Structure formats: structure tokens, C-alpha cells
N, C-alpha and C positions, 0 to 999 in steps of 0.2 A: 806886352803881356807880362804881368809879374809872376813870380814863382808859384804863388798859391793858386792862381787861376790856371797856369800851365799844368800844375800837378793834378788839379781837379779834372781838366780836360783829358789828361793821360789816363787817369783812373777810370773815368767814364767810358773812354774808348775801349779799355781792356775789359770792362764789364760787359759792354755791348758785344765785343768780339767773341767773348767766351760764353755768352748766353745761348743755350741750345735753341735752334729754330724748329722747323717742322720735324716730325718723327722720321727717323731714318728708314730707308728701304734696306732690309737685311738680306744678304746673300746667304742661302743655306746650301752647304756642300753635302752631297748625297754619296754614301758608300754603303751598299747593301749586297747581300748574297742571296741568290735564288735557290730553290729546292733542287734544281737541275744542275747546279754548279756555276751557272752564269752570274754575272754581277751587274749592278747598276751604279754608274759613277758619273758625277757631274755636279751641276748646281742649278738652283732656281732662286728667284727673288720673291720676297713676300713683303707686302706693304699693308700694315694694320689700318692706316687711314683709308686706303683704297678699299680694303675689306669692309670697313665700317660703313662706307657709303654705297658700295656696289654689291657686296656679298661675295666678291671674288678678289682675293689679295694677290693673285699670281702676276708676277712681272715677267721679265725675260727668263728663259730657261734653256739649258743645254745638258741633257742627260743621255748618256750612252749606255745601252744594255749590251752585254757581251754574250757570245755563244755559250749555250749549255746543251744538255742532252735532249731537251724538248724544243727550244726555240733558238733561232740563229742570232737574235739580238737586233736592235735598231737604234737610231739616234732620234731622240725627241728634241727638236730644235725650234725655238720661237719662230713662227711664221712659215715653217716648212711643211706644207700640206696638213696643218693642224685643223681638225674639225671641232675640237673641244679642248679647253684647258681651264682648269678651275682649281683654286686653292682656298681652303677654309683653314681655320686654326688647327684642325685635327686631321686633315687629309689633303693630298694633292693628287689630282687626276688629269692625265693628258691622253688624248686620242688622236691618232693620225688618220686622215681620210684616205680611202682608196677609190679608184674610179668605178669599181664594180658595185659596192654596196655602201660607200661612204663611211664604212666602219673598218678601220685598220687596227693596227696594234694599239693596245691601251695599257698604260702604266698607272698604277695606283699605289701611293705611299701612305701608310697610316701610322699614327702615333697618338699616345694618350696625353702627352703634355702639349699645351698650345704653343703655336708659333708666336713669337713676340718680337718687339722692337729691341729687346736687350740681347738677342743672340743666345749663345750657349750650346750645349750638347743635348740632343733629344734622341732617345732610343726609338727605333722603328718597332712597332708592335705587330705589324702585318703589312699586307699589300700583295699585289699580284701584277703580272704582265700577261695579258691575254691576246691571242691572235688566232682568228678563224677557229674558235672552239678549243684551242689548246691553251692551257694556262699553267703558269708556274708561280709559286708563292715565295714571298720573302721570308727567309728563315731568320736572318739577323741583319742588323744594320743600324746606322745612325745618321742624324742630320747635325751638322756643325754650323752654327750661325756666326757670321762675321759682321760686326757692326762697324761702319766707317767712323773713324776717330778724327778729331781735329789734328791738323798737321803740326808736328813739333817744330818745324822750321818757322812757322808763323810766330810761335811763342819765343823762339830764339831771336828772331829779328826784332820783335817788340821789346825784349829785354835789352838787347844791344842798343836800340834807339833810345830807350829810357836812360841807360847809363851814359850814352853820349850826350844827351840833353842835359843831364845833371852835371856832367863834367864841364860842358860849355858854360852853363850858368855859374858854376863856381869860378871858372877862369874870368868870366865877365865881371863878376862881383869883386874880384881882386885886381881888376884892371890889366889882366894878362892878355886880353884880346880886345 
């Protein structure tokens, strides 16, 4: 393989390796304060592609609400007695089932900026946690979106491989190898 074709293959490989594929699933970290002094901490995943096709973009979630003066708090965890879990671009709602009425604690997070594939910081504009007729509201909070990025190690390896290939071709052309 001559130098020109080897260089074209390397450039083509780099372009393919760095081309974005499907839209990323964004992990949104939750940090909110309730009116009774409790907090909501944790994260959930949101997928815009899934939202576009199903109307529900919620992926895995693990949000812990802590004790306040009104409610003791609970953990909202994917698959753990969840009767309803839904995320749209402007609200996230999770309900835990109970054996008596199939309606346990419910957590709702509301915001005016849409959840997106680009992540960022979104202020919570409202929300509640309800249980058995007792409710507490969210006074303040934010969602911080983390977008997965390409690994820097891959680019380091590609760069080193390119330099090694160039050095080898130079040695070969000068008869050193």
C-alpha cells in the first residue's frame, strides 16, 4: 500500500470514528429542596429518540427523597414497585405502587426549559411529592445533564498510531528498515 492510499485510509477511519452516531441518552442529576426541609437527590436518564417514538423518554432512575417535617422520604428506583414512570420534555413523574390501593408515593419534577440531548443546567420551576394525601412542594432545585463524550484515550491511541505509521514509512523510504 503506498503512502497516499494509507493516508486516505487513516483519514477516512478518523472521520468515521469521530462521526456522531445515535443521539445520546442524557443522565440528569436531580438536586431539589422541598417546602418541609426535605430534599430530592439522585438521577434519571432521558432519551429524546425514545420520547419521540413512545411519548415517554424516561430511562433508568434512582432518586432519593429525604425526611422533612411532612414526609419521611423514599427511594424512587427503576423497577422497584414502580406503578408509573413517565418523562416528557417538561416534567418527570414517578409513582410507587402499594399493596392497598396501588398508589403509593409520587414524585413530580417540573421545569420550563425542555430536556434535550445536549445536557446543561435546567432550573426546576415546581413539583411535588405526594403520599396518602400529604404533599410537599419543591421550592428550589435544578437538573444538571451529563452528556457522554468520546473517550480521549481513543484519540490518543489514534494519534500515536498515526505518528508511528508515519515514522515507519519514513524509515522504510530511507532504507533504515
